[in-house]
PASEBA-1860 file (N, C-alpha, C; in nm, 3 decimals):
! residues 275
1> MMVLMVKV> 0.613/25.839/-9.821/0.545/25.921/-9.743/0.502/25.933/-9.591 ~ 0.523/25.969/-9.506/0.476/25.978/-9.389/0.359/26.092/-9.375 ~ 0.220/26.036/-9.298/0.100/26.084/-9.305/0.106/26.157/-9.146 ~ 0.067/26.278/-9.115/0.060/26.317/-9.056/-0.042/26.316/-8.959 ~ -0.066/26.239/-8.868/-0.207/26.192/-8.786/-0.248/26.294/-8.716 ~ -0.238/26.418/-8.707/-0.298/26.531/-8.678/-0.432/26.613/-8.645 ~ -0.470/26.645/-8.586/-0.653/26.685/-8.608/-0.644/26.860/-8.648 ~ -0.512/26.880/-8.637/-0.532/27.012/-8.670/-0.352/27.068/-8.732
9> ALLYWRED> -0.391/27.094/-8.896/-0.230/27.122/-8.935/-0.233/27.302/-8.949 ~ -0.160/27.354/-8.911/-0.098/27.484/-8.939/-0.016/27.556/-9.051 ~ -0.050/27.566/-9.097/-0.014/27.646/-9.223/0.048/27.783/-9.248 ~ 0.187/27.797/-9.321/0.213/27.934/-9.306/0.308/27.901/-9.443 ~ 0.333/28.044/-9.510/0.464/28.051/-9.641/0.563/28.110/-9.576 ~ 0.653/28.052/-9.594/0.794/28.088/-9.555/0.805/28.235/-9.612 ~ 0.765/28.273/-9.687/0.770/28.409/-9.802/0.662/28.565/-9.689 ~ 0.564/28.468/-9.608/0.539/28.574/-9.532/0.552/28.613/-9.407
17> PAGRGISL> 0.567/28.752/-9.371/0.625/28.775/-9.247/0.543/28.730/-9.133 ~ 0.432/28.796/-9.159/0.339/28.769/-9.073/0.293/28.604/-9.013 ~ 0.234/28.547/-9.127/0.249/28.387/-9.075/0.382/28.309/-9.037 ~ 0.486/28.380/-9.085/0.581/28.310/-9.043/0.652/28.331/-8.892 ~ 0.610/28.489/-8.857/0.620/28.517/-8.754/0.540/28.459/-8.644 ~ 0.414/28.422/-8.647/0.340/28.361/-8.540/0.376/28.256/-8.561 ~ 0.416/28.182/-8.667/0.454/28.017/-8.658/0.575/27.999/-8.521 ~ 0.655/28.104/-8.536/0.784/28.120/-8.472/0.680/28.139/-8.331
25> AIRDLLNE> 0.605/28.209/-8.303/0.574/28.254/-8.167/0.515/28.091/-8.121 ~ 0.407/28.008/-8.223/0.381/27.943/-8.152/0.470/27.824/-8.128 ~ 0.618/27.744/-8.209/0.669/27.704/-8.148/0.719/27.741/-8.007 ~ 0.740/27.896/-7.990/0.796/27.918/-7.845/0.708/27.887/-7.755 ~ 0.576/27.865/-7.772/0.455/27.823/-7.692/0.441/27.723/-7.662 ~ 0.439/27.607/-7.775/0.390/27.454/-7.728/0.410/27.438/-7.602 ~ 0.520/27.400/-7.540/0.552/27.370/-7.459/0.455/27.385/-7.344 ~ 0.402/27.492/-7.369/0.294/27.559/-7.233/0.173/27.476/-7.279
33> YGELSGKV> 0.187/27.348/-7.427/0.034/27.313/-7.404/0.077/27.196/-7.471 ~ 0.124/27.108/-7.349/0.125/26.981/-7.411/0.059/26.883/-7.434 ~ -0.060/26.905/-7.406/-0.207/26.858/-7.443/-0.202/26.860/-7.551 ~ -0.156/26.936/-7.663/-0.181/26.942/-7.803/-0.039/26.900/-7.878 ~ 0.017/26.770/-7.794/0.148/26.688/-7.863/0.059/26.583/-7.912 ~ 0.133/26.575/-8.067/0.071/26.510/-8.146/-0.065/26.520/-8.202 ~ -0.121/26.639/-8.191/-0.264/26.644/-8.255/-0.256/26.790/-8.336 ~ -0.166/26.851/-8.339/-0.110/27.015/-8.396/-0.008/27.012/-8.432
41> SLVELGKN> 0.013/26.976/-8.592/0.136/26.991/-8.653/0.166/27.169/-8.733 ~ 0.305/27.223/-8.695/0.295/27.357/-8.792/0.400/27.270/-8.943 ~ 0.334/27.326/-9.052/0.373/27.283/-9.173/0.429/27.401/-9.246 ~ 0.569/27.421/-9.298/0.575/27.527/-9.365/0.551/27.521/-9.510 ~ 0.528/27.651/-9.614/0.466/27.585/-9.719/0.550/27.676/-9.846 ~ 0.609/27.624/-9.964/0.717/27.727/-10.014/0.620/27.792/-10.115 ~ 0.512/27.749/-10.133/0.426/27.820/-10.219/0.295/27.920/-10.108 ~ 0.266/28.012/-10.172/0.162/28.100/-10.139/0.004/28.016/-10.099
49> PLTITQDD> -0.027/28.032/-9.980/-0.141/27.920/-9.927/-0.287/27.941/-10.016 ~ -0.264/28.089/-10.070/-0.403/28.089/-10.149/-0.389/28.033/-10.297 ~ -0.280/27.965/-10.337/-0.284/27.903/-10.457/-0.252/27.746/-10.406 ~ -0.290/27.656/-10.315/-0.240/27.534/-10.309/-0.357/27.451/-10.345 ~ -0.305/27.340/-10.383/-0.402/27.237/-10.441/-0.412/27.117/-10.333 ~ -0.493/27.044/-10.337/-0.537/26.899/-10.285/-0.400/26.817/-10.297 ~ -0.321/26.815/-10.415/-0.225/26.783/-10.454/-0.092/26.812/-10.384 ~ -0.089/26.940/-10.323/0.041/27.058/-10.237/-0.084/26.945/-10.117
57> VDSLGINT> -0.174/26.957/-10.044/-0.210/26.892/-9.920/-0.123/26.768/-9.900 ~ -0.159/26.690/-10.019/-0.119/26.576/-10.020/0.013/26.474/-9.977 ~ 0.061/26.601/-10.072/0.222/26.597/-10.101/0.280/26.612/-9.942 ~ 0.219/26.713/-9.843/0.282/26.783/-9.743/0.228/26.615/-9.617 ~ 0.167/26.533/-9.644/0.178/26.493/-9.568/-0.001/26.461/-9.471 ~ -0.076/26.555/-9.507/-0.140/26.604/-9.414/-0.295/26.520/-9.393 ~ -0.278/26.473/-9.301/-0.399/26.392/-9.314/-0.538/26.435/-9.369 ~ -0.641/26.351/-9.427/-0.743/26.443/-9.466/-0.870/26.460/-9.421
65> DSHIVVLS> -0.872/26.404/-9.265/-0.992/26.438/-9.184/-0.899/26.550/-9.085 ~ -0.776/26.594/-9.107/-0.715/26.703/-9.047/-0.823/26.879/-9.072 ~ -0.849/26.949/-8.990/-0.878/27.097/-9.015/-0.747/27.163/-9.022 ~ -0.738/27.238/-9.105/-0.607/27.357/-9.153/-0.691/27.472/-9.131 ~ -0.530/27.539/-9.023/-0.576/27.667/-9.014/-0.466/27.740/-9.095 ~ -0.455/27.836/-9.159/-0.372/27.900/-9.237/-0.323/28.055/-9.154 ~ -0.177/28.069/-9.131/-0.147/28.163/-9.047/-0.082/28.288/-9.158 ~ -0.152/28.419/-9.134/-0.133/28.464/-9.260/-0.122/28.604/-9.230
73> KHSSESGR> -0.026/28.692/-9.346/-0.110/28.840/-9.324/-0.232/28.875/-9.415 ~ -0.264/29.031/-9.376/-0.379/29.053/-9.443/-0.346/29.188/-9.508 ~ -0.390/29.215/-9.644/-0.339/29.318/-9.702/-0.513/29.393/-9.719 ~ -0.486/29.528/-9.715/-0.590/29.613/-9.781/-0.599/29.753/-9.790 ~ -0.650/29.785/-9.918/-0.620/29.951/-9.968/-0.612/30.030/-9.809 ~ -0.690/30.028/-9.752/-0.720/30.119/-9.637/-0.572/30.140/-9.539 ~ -0.503/29.987/-9.530/-0.399/29.966/-9.458/-0.442/29.951/-9.294 ~ -0.600/29.965/-9.267/-0.656/29.957/-9.137/-0.590/29.849/-9.063
81> PSLTVHPA> -0.574/29.864/-8.898/-0.512/29.746/-8.869/-0.622/29.653/-8.813 ~ -0.571/29.539/-8.870/-0.696/29.442/-8.799/-0.624/29.278/-8.771 ~ -0.707/29.208/-8.715/-0.665/29.078/-8.692/-0.828/29.001/-8.703 ~ -0.786/28.924/-8.813/-0.929/28.891/-8.855/-0.924/28.705/-8.900 ~ -1.022/28.688/-8.878/-1.072/28.536/-8.894/-1.154/28.538/-9.032 ~ -1.119/28.406/-9.099/-1.248/28.404/-9.194/-1.226/28.267/-9.288 ~ -1.340/28.222/-9.350/-1.342/28.135/-9.428/-1.293/28.195/-9.594 ~ -1.270/28.093/-9.698/-1.176/28.069/-9.816/-1.302/28.076/-9.889
89> GNPSNDAA> -1.292/28.094/-10.027/-1.377/28.086/-10.108/-1.420/28.185/-10.214 ~ -1.435/28.173/-10.352/-1.459/28.278/-10.479/-1.580/28.285/-10.461 ~ -1.682/28.342/-10.438/-1.849/28.369/-10.449/-1.879/28.446/-10.561 ~ -1.773/28.425/-10.671/-1.808/28.549/-10.804/-1.707/28.473/-10.877 ~ -1.684/28.545/-11.034/-1.571/28.501/-11.118/-1.494/28.518/-11.138 ~ -1.458/28.625/-11.029/-1.298/28.679/-11.013/-1.240/28.594/-10.898 ~ -1.108/28.494/-10.939/-1.021/28.420/-10.903/-0.877/28.438/-10.896 ~ -0.865/28.626/-10.879/-0.737/28.663/-10.931/-0.643/28.602/-10.771
97> LGGSPRRL> -0.697/28.588/-10.668/-0.610/28.553/-10.556/-0.677/28.394/-10.532 ~ -0.628/28.330/-10.636/-0.622/28.199/-10.596/-0.726/28.103/-10.598 ~ -0.735/28.008/-10.638/-0.853/27.911/-10.636/-0.963/27.884/-10.785 ~ -1.075/27.821/-10.773/-1.099/27.842/-10.882/-1.240/27.954/-10.891 ~ -1.265/27.993/-10.986/-1.405/28.102/-10.956/-1.540/27.997/-10.927 ~ -1.611/28.117/-10.867/-1.732/28.083/-10.811/-1.766/27.934/-10.760 ~ -1.611/27.928/-10.629/-1.574/27.749/-10.597/-1.582/27.829/-10.453 ~ -1.624/27.728/-10.326/-1.602/27.766/-10.187/-1.532/27.648/-10.131
105> SYSTPLLM> -1.432/27.679/-10.071/-1.362/27.618/-9.984/-1.473/27.556/-9.836 ~ -1.436/27.424/-9.801/-1.445/27.362/-9.710/-1.424/27.443/-9.584 ~ -1.523/27.483/-9.487/-1.500/27.577/-9.376/-1.484/27.483/-9.253 ~ -1.454/27.594/-9.125/-1.446/27.475/-9.026/-1.495/27.609/-8.924 ~ -1.645/27.590/-8.917/-1.736/27.696/-8.824/-1.676/27.687/-8.655 ~ -1.700/27.583/-8.618/-1.675/27.610/-8.460/-1.517/27.652/-8.425 ~ -1.458/27.587/-8.500/-1.260/27.637/-8.513/-1.284/27.815/-8.539 ~ -1.341/27.834/-8.622/-1.316/27.976/-8.655/-1.402/28.067/-8.552
113> KLLLSMLF> -1.477/28.045/-8.483/-1.574/28.103/-8.362/-1.479/28.070/-8.234 ~ -1.383/27.962/-8.225/-1.344/27.987/-8.076/-1.182/28.050/-8.098 ~ -1.132/28.056/-8.258/-1.022/28.173/-8.281/-1.065/28.326/-8.284 ~ -1.177/28.326/-8.326/-1.206/28.463/-8.336/-1.259/28.495/-8.131 ~ -1.342/28.410/-8.093/-1.364/28.447/-7.919/-1.190/28.479/-7.850 ~ -1.118/28.376/-7.890/-0.982/28.393/-7.869/-0.879/28.518/-7.849 ~ -0.922/28.544/-7.962/-0.816/28.699/-8.012/-0.907/28.796/-7.934 ~ -1.059/28.810/-7.943/-1.094/28.904/-7.858/-1.052/28.912/-7.707
121> KKVSGSDI> -1.059/28.804/-7.687/-0.990/28.771/-7.459/-0.833/28.829/-7.506 ~ -0.772/28.806/-7.611/-0.618/28.842/-7.601/-0.625/28.969/-7.607 ~ -0.670/29.038/-7.711/-0.680/29.203/-7.729/-0.703/29.271/-7.621 ~ -0.852/29.200/-7.533/-0.888/29.283/-7.446/-0.811/29.265/-7.307 ~ -0.721/29.192/-7.314/-0.614/29.167/-7.200/-0.523/29.217/-7.228 ~ -0.511/29.297/-7.351/-0.360/29.357/-7.381/-0.366/29.504/-7.357 ~ -0.230/29.613/-7.413/-0.248/29.726/-7.458/-0.260/29.763/-7.572 ~ -0.331/29.656/-7.689/-0.329/29.686/-7.819/-0.449/29.788/-7.866
129> TGFYVGLE> -0.450/29.808/-7.905/-0.580/29.963/-7.934/-0.610/30.013/-8.085 ~ -0.690/30.013/-8.166/-0.711/30.074/-8.254/-0.748/29.937/-8.398 ~ -0.760/29.863/-8.355/-0.760/29.728/-8.426/-0.875/29.676/-8.445 ~ -0.968/29.673/-8.569/-1.077/29.550/-8.620/-1.031/29.413/-8.577 ~ -1.085/29.368/-8.485/-1.094/29.227/-8.461/-1.216/29.134/-8.498 ~ -1.217/29.057/-8.606/-1.349/28.997/-8.652/-1.351/28.910/-8.767 ~ -1.437/28.888/-8.772/-1.464/28.834/-8.919/-1.443/28.885/-9.078 ~ -1.386/28.832/-9.137/-1.368/28.844/-9.278/-1.530/28.775/-9.342
137> ATHHGPTD> -1.563/28.881/-9.486/-1.601/28.762/-9.561/-1.522/28.660/-9.637 ~ -1.631/28.568/-9.678/-1.565/28.451/-9.780/-1.495/28.542/-9.890 ~ -1.385/28.502/-9.880/-1.298/28.560/-9.996/-1.149/28.458/-10.045 ~ -1.093/28.473/-10.145/-0.970/28.419/-10.235/-0.960/28.262/-10.176 ~ -0.861/28.202/-10.249/-0.813/28.091/-10.274/-0.766/28.060/-10.153 ~ -0.718/27.929/-10.128/-0.794/27.758/-10.215/-0.897/27.777/-10.183 ~ -0.975/27.697/-10.283/-1.089/27.639/-10.313/-1.118/27.530/-10.340 ~ -1.028/27.472/-10.335/-1.051/27.317/-10.401/-0.985/27.132/-10.288
145> LDNPLCFI> -0.997/27.234/-10.191/-0.902/27.139/-10.099/-1.073/27.035/-10.021 ~ -1.002/26.915/-9.999/-1.105/26.840/-9.905/-1.128/26.850/-9.775 ~ -0.998/26.923/-9.718/-1.018/26.907/-9.568/-1.100/27.062/-9.531 ~ -1.155/27.094/-9.411/-1.212/27.201/-9.371/-1.075/27.318/-9.327 ~ -1.133/27.420/-9.368/-0.990/27.532/-9.397/-1.036/27.659/-9.341 ~ -0.967/27.724/-9.267/-1.001/27.866/-9.229/-0.864/27.935/-9.228 ~ -0.877/28.096/-9.218/-0.754/28.190/-9.267/-0.745/28.231/-9.097 ~ -0.623/28.305/-9.039/-0.636/28.377/-8.930/-0.506/28.466/-8.974
153> EIGSTPEM> -0.517/28.634/-8.970/-0.489/28.686/-9.018/-0.434/28.830/-8.976 ~ -0.305/28.865/-8.992/-0.247/29.042/-8.923/-0.281/29.114/-9.039 ~ -0.327/29.202/-9.020/-0.355/29.292/-9.136/-0.283/29.473/-9.083 ~ -0.278/29.541/-9.150/-0.276/29.511/-9.286/-0.188/29.559/-9.376 ~ -0.050/29.625/-9.291/0.031/29.687/-9.363/0.171/29.610/-9.299 ~ 0.303/29.612/-9.437/0.426/29.523/-9.380/0.465/29.571/-9.228 ~ 0.397/29.716/-9.160/0.463/29.739/-9.022/0.370/29.639/-8.953 ~ 0.245/29.620/-8.957/0.198/29.517/-8.873/0.226/29.409/-8.887
161> WVRVDLHR> 0.286/29.330/-8.996/0.326/29.189/-9.016/0.451/29.153/-8.953 ~ 0.532/29.235/-8.932/0.625/29.170/-8.875/0.651/29.208/-8.732 ~ 0.528/29.299/-8.662/0.537/29.324/-8.550/0.511/29.218/-8.394 ~ 0.651/29.174/-8.357/0.645/29.030/-8.243/0.508/29.001/-8.135 ~ 0.487/29.130/-8.110/0.390/29.158/-8.031/0.250/29.070/-8.081 ~ 0.244/29.145/-8.222/0.115/29.068/-8.267/0.126/28.910/-8.293 ~ 0.230/28.840/-8.339/0.277/28.729/-8.378/0.248/28.640/-8.251 ~ 0.285/28.729/-8.116/0.281/28.637/-8.007/0.080/28.623/-7.935
169> LVGEAVLG> 0.051/28.756/-7.978/-0.083/28.720/-7.910/-0.164/28.638/-8.034 ~ -0.115/28.666/-8.142/-0.183/28.539/-8.236/-0.184/28.410/-8.211 ~ -0.024/28.381/-8.187/0.011/28.254/-8.160/-0.072/28.209/-8.023 ~ -0.110/28.324/-7.912/-0.173/28.249/-7.797/-0.323/28.230/-7.853 ~ -0.371/28.304/-7.937/-0.538/28.300/-7.973/-0.502/28.165/-8.017 ~ -0.416/28.103/-8.122/-0.431/28.022/-8.186/-0.430/27.870/-8.079 ~ -0.328/27.905/-7.993/-0.318/27.779/-7.907/-0.434/27.782/-7.825 ~ -0.483/27.882/-7.771/-0.572/27.880/-7.653/-0.689/27.799/-7.723
177> ALNDFLSI> -0.764/27.822/-7.868/-0.871/27.836/-7.925/-0.851/27.669/-7.977 ~ -0.708/27.606/-8.012/-0.727/27.469/-8.036/-0.722/27.372/-7.899 ~ -0.706/27.422/-7.815/-0.672/27.368/-7.677/-0.840/27.331/-7.652 ~ -0.912/27.455/-7.654/-1.062/27.451/-7.646/-1.127/27.355/-7.783 ~ -1.070/27.333/-7.905/-1.147/27.272/-7.976/-1.150/27.117/-7.977 ~ -1.016/27.103/-7.935/-0.986/26.945/-7.939/-0.997/26.875/-7.828 ~ -1.076/26.980/-7.728/-1.108/26.929/-7.597/-1.269/26.918/-7.592 ~ -1.347/26.915/-7.694/-1.501/26.935/-7.696/-1.541/26.819/-7.816
185> SEQSCVVV> -1.606/26.758/-7.718/-1.656/26.589/-7.799/-1.756/26.629/-7.894 ~ -1.864/26.719/-7.896/-1.947/26.768/-8.031/-1.981/26.865/-8.034 ~ -2.027/26.896/-8.150/-2.026/27.032/-8.198/-2.136/27.085/-8.121 ~ -2.111/27.233/-8.096/-2.156/27.345/-7.943/-2.197/27.468/-8.005 ~ -2.235/27.477/-8.121/-2.267/27.582/-8.212/-2.383/27.599/-8.276 ~ -2.430/27.692/-8.329/-2.514/27.642/-8.450/-2.485/27.774/-8.569 ~ -2.433/27.598/-8.662/-2.367/27.670/-8.751/-2.480/27.792/-8.861 ~ -2.443/27.874/-8.924/-2.505/27.987/-8.959/-2.443/28.053/-9.149
193> ASFGENHY> -2.506/28.031/-9.217/-2.453/28.099/-9.349/-2.512/28.208/-9.345 ~ -2.436/28.326/-9.405/-2.485/28.457/-9.384/-2.449/28.487/-9.504 ~ -2.543/28.607/-9.568/-2.607/28.677/-9.654/-2.629/28.846/-9.655 ~ -2.503/28.920/-9.716/-2.499/29.085/-9.659/-2.383/29.109/-9.546 ~ -2.428/29.233/-9.498/-2.283/29.322/-9.464/-2.198/29.349/-9.512 ~ -2.118/29.403/-9.483/-1.970/29.404/-9.611/-1.874/29.335/-9.557 ~ -1.770/29.352/-9.610/-1.623/29.287/-9.642/-1.587/29.245/-9.475 ~ -1.608/29.314/-9.386/-1.584/29.328/-9.260/-1.710/29.335/-9.150
201> PARLTRRV> -1.769/29.172/-9.129/-1.959/29.205/-9.094/-1.935/29.234/-8.930 ~ -1.928/29.335/-8.871/-1.926/29.402/-8.710/-2.040/29.316/-8.679 ~ -2.173/29.325/-8.733/-2.259/29.256/-8.649/-2.254/29.127/-8.628 ~ -2.215/29.072/-8.735/-2.216/28.913/-8.719/-2.091/28.884/-8.659 ~ -1.995/28.946/-8.673/-1.897/28.908/-8.580/-1.936/28.902/-8.416 ~ -2.009/29.030/-8.359/-2.058/29.064/-8.271/-2.147/28.907/-8.179 ~ -2.224/28.847/-8.300/-2.315/28.759/-8.283/-2.248/28.628/-8.255 ~ -2.132/28.621/-8.320/-2.114/28.517/-8.335/-1.998/28.497/-8.166
209> IESNICVS> -1.941/28.596/-8.145/-1.880/28.627/-8.048/-1.981/28.640/-7.909 ~ -2.110/28.721/-7.921/-2.159/28.656/-7.774/-2.304/28.593/-7.762 ~ -2.303/28.478/-7.885/-2.441/28.367/-7.885/-2.383/28.236/-7.936 ~ -2.453/28.158/-7.915/-2.416/28.028/-7.984/-2.414/28.005/-8.132 ~ -2.362/28.129/-8.227/-2.379/28.106/-8.332/-2.233/28.068/-8.403 ~ -2.213/28.001/-8.492/-2.087/28.021/-8.574/-2.115/27.976/-8.713 ~ -1.994/28.084/-8.809/-2.064/28.054/-8.938/-1.995/27.952/-9.060 ~ -2.049/27.945/-9.112/-2.011/27.824/-9.261/-1.959/27.959/-9.337
217> HIIARYAL> -2.021/28.000/-9.437/-1.966/28.114/-9.514/-2.014/28.272/-9.479 ~ -1.982/28.337/-9.535/-2.018/28.534/-9.501/-2.025/28.514/-9.627 ~ -2.131/28.555/-9.713/-2.067/28.609/-9.871/-2.166/28.758/-9.832 ~ -2.061/28.844/-9.874/-2.053/28.991/-9.872/-2.168/29.040/-9.942 ~ -2.194/29.135/-9.904/-2.305/29.266/-9.982/-2.249/29.294/-10.110 ~ -2.123/29.292/-10.159/-2.096/29.317/-10.279/-2.050/29.187/-10.383 ~ -2.098/29.081/-10.350/-2.102/28.949/-10.371/-2.253/28.881/-10.427 ~ -2.333/28.982/-10.348/-2.461/28.876/-10.402/-2.513/28.947/-10.554
225> KNLDEGIV> -2.456/29.047/-10.633/-2.490/29.050/-10.736/-2.444/28.953/-10.841 ~ -2.349/28.841/-10.812/-2.311/28.717/-10.881/-2.399/28.635/-10.817 ~ -2.517/28.629/-10.701/-2.513/28.518/-10.629/-2.605/28.416/-10.706 ~ -2.607/28.294/-10.724/-2.712/28.192/-10.805/-2.711/28.072/-10.708 ~ -2.785/27.963/-10.756/-2.851/27.861/-10.671/-2.652/27.773/-10.618 ~ -2.588/27.765/-10.723/-2.512/27.720/-10.673/-2.395/27.774/-10.553 ~ -2.377/27.899/-10.596/-2.309/27.956/-10.505/-2.383/27.895/-10.340 ~ -2.479/27.966/-10.335/-2.601/27.964/-10.191/-2.559/27.824/-10.165
233> QQALTKSV> -2.603/27.726/-10.255/-2.562/27.552/-10.198/-2.448/27.514/-10.130 ~ -2.326/27.575/-10.205/-2.195/27.583/-10.111/-2.149/27.611/-10.000 ~ -2.253/27.782/-9.973/-2.207/27.829/-9.856/-2.329/27.754/-9.749 ~ -2.421/27.691/-9.791/-2.507/27.599/-9.711/-2.434/27.474/-9.645 ~ -2.364/27.395/-9.751/-2.319/27.247/-9.713/-2.162/27.234/-9.759 ~ -2.067/27.326/-9.795/-1.941/27.333/-9.764/-1.881/27.389/-9.660 ~ -1.893/27.316/-9.516/-1.852/27.336/-9.381/-1.873/27.200/-9.319 ~ -1.754/27.183/-9.221/-1.780/27.090/-9.139/-1.863/27.094/-8.997
241> PPASMVFI> -1.958/27.085/-8.945/-2.080/27.056/-9.016/-2.136/27.137/-9.097 ~ -2.251/27.093/-9.172/-2.260/27.206/-9.275/-2.406/27.281/-9.193 ~ -2.450/27.413/-9.248/-2.504/27.514/-9.170/-2.674/27.430/-9.153 ~ -2.708/27.511/-9.037/-2.846/27.448/-9.033/-2.944/27.590/-9.016 ~ -2.876/27.693/-9.088/-2.936/27.841/-9.028/-2.894/27.912/-9.133 ~ -3.030/28.004/-9.175/-2.955/28.097/-9.280/-2.973/28.277/-9.216 ~ -2.882/28.349/-9.208/-2.886/28.478/-9.136/-2.909/28.551/-9.328 ~ -3.012/28.669/-9.319/-3.004/28.739/-9.460/-3.015/28.876/-9.380
249> EKNSVSRA> -2.898/28.996/-9.426/-2.872/29.138/-9.363/-3.054/29.216/-9.484 ~ -3.101/29.274/-9.373/-3.212/29.348/-9.444/-3.197/29.436/-9.511 ~ -3.269/29.446/-9.643/-3.240/29.584/-9.726/-3.102/29.581/-9.814 ~ -3.019/29.449/-9.796/-2.900/29.435/-9.896/-2.911/29.337/-9.996 ~ -2.996/29.294/-9.983/-3.049/29.148/-10.065/-3.136/29.174/-10.147 ~ -3.131/29.168/-10.301/-3.204/29.208/-10.420/-3.317/29.065/-10.387 ~ -3.435/29.130/-10.452/-3.548/29.038/-10.428/-3.494/28.912/-10.472 ~ -3.453/28.887/-10.606/-3.397/28.802/-10.701/-3.307/28.736/-10.656
257> SENVILAK> -3.204/28.803/-10.575/-3.139/28.719/-10.508/-3.181/28.613/-10.372 ~ -3.258/28.682/-10.255/-3.362/28.676/-10.172/-3.451/28.524/-10.252 ~ -3.456/28.493/-10.327/-3.572/28.398/-10.377/-3.490/28.284/-10.406 ~ -3.352/28.359/-10.485/-3.263/28.219/-10.451/-3.237/28.159/-10.340 ~ -3.210/28.245/-10.230/-3.134/28.171/-10.084/-3.243/28.094/-10.037 ~ -3.401/28.169/-10.015/-3.501/28.103/-9.965/-3.526/27.954/-9.990 ~ -3.538/27.969/-10.173/-3.551/27.851/-10.260/-3.450/27.688/-10.213 ~ -3.354/27.724/-10.198/-3.249/27.641/-10.135/-3.286/27.588/-10.022
265> AKELGIKI> -3.277/27.721/-9.904/-3.297/27.711/-9.777/-3.407/27.628/-9.748 ~ -3.558/27.635/-9.841/-3.639/27.540/-9.805/-3.618/27.407/-9.866 ~ -3.543/27.439/-9.980/-3.524/27.249/-10.020/-3.424/27.173/-9.951 ~ -3.339/27.259/-9.840/-3.249/27.151/-9.756/-3.319/27.174/-9.631 ~ -3.373/27.251/-9.549/-3.500/27.228/-9.448/-3.457/27.321/-9.359 ~ -3.337/27.436/-9.403/-3.264/27.517/-9.339/-3.390/27.674/-9.293 ~ -3.374/27.710/-9.147/-3.460/27.801/-9.133/-3.368/27.929/-9.135 ~ -3.462/28.039/-9.187/-3.390/28.182/-9.177/-3.377/28.263/-9.089
273> EYY> -3.339/28.393/-9.097/-3.361/28.461/-8.966/-3.327/28.607/-9.078 ~ -3.357/28.698/-9.069/-3.280/28.843/-9.097/-3.271/28.910/-9.002 ~ -3.163/28.982/-9.044/-3.068/29.106/-8.910/-3.084/29.220/-9.000
END
């Protein structure tokens, strides 16, 4: 088996119209990004990426040092138009959408920041309106990979998933972000683990866009009732690099959960900020 000695692997599922469409747009655009040659690879999956395991990644020949970006559709009950970036993981006992319960994936904070910033830039320069462009909370699989990973998604309805203009916009954002990511010689943002806000953390999104912070994991308000030391430990340590700061949303964290977060942050020597 040939090992792909690339810095970033872009994964998509052949049955996912959004992921497949973004991959086609990226193929068309790659000639404009010659500097990415040999550093980035598009990899087609024969199964849902939410359920992939380390064995699957190894069988695809993806280097253990590679960062992974999954190109994907996003679904929601509201059907809200969205372009989102998020880390993977199950901060509760619910693992219905792949991965293991109470387990978080390794994330890639700087790359997520660059993807988010480039999405904002591309949308701002287009005639696309009415979309939520931002972060999502940590959710769904896969959870058991050694590679740092994130998702970039088009949501939230079948009509959105097949829009060629969105495929191209996201493809341009991905390649622009990778161009920046692979030209940065050292970590250039403060990695924060966030606790609070809803599934679409608008305030945190603004902080990431407007300052030098980036996020490891985002444990949304609805997941805090399940919070324990193990989840906090993973949120603070399962990113490349690990978090050096914690954000806690005021009034959304119970005293018991807050005490768990504070104790673990103190143990690891990590600063706390309330917002």
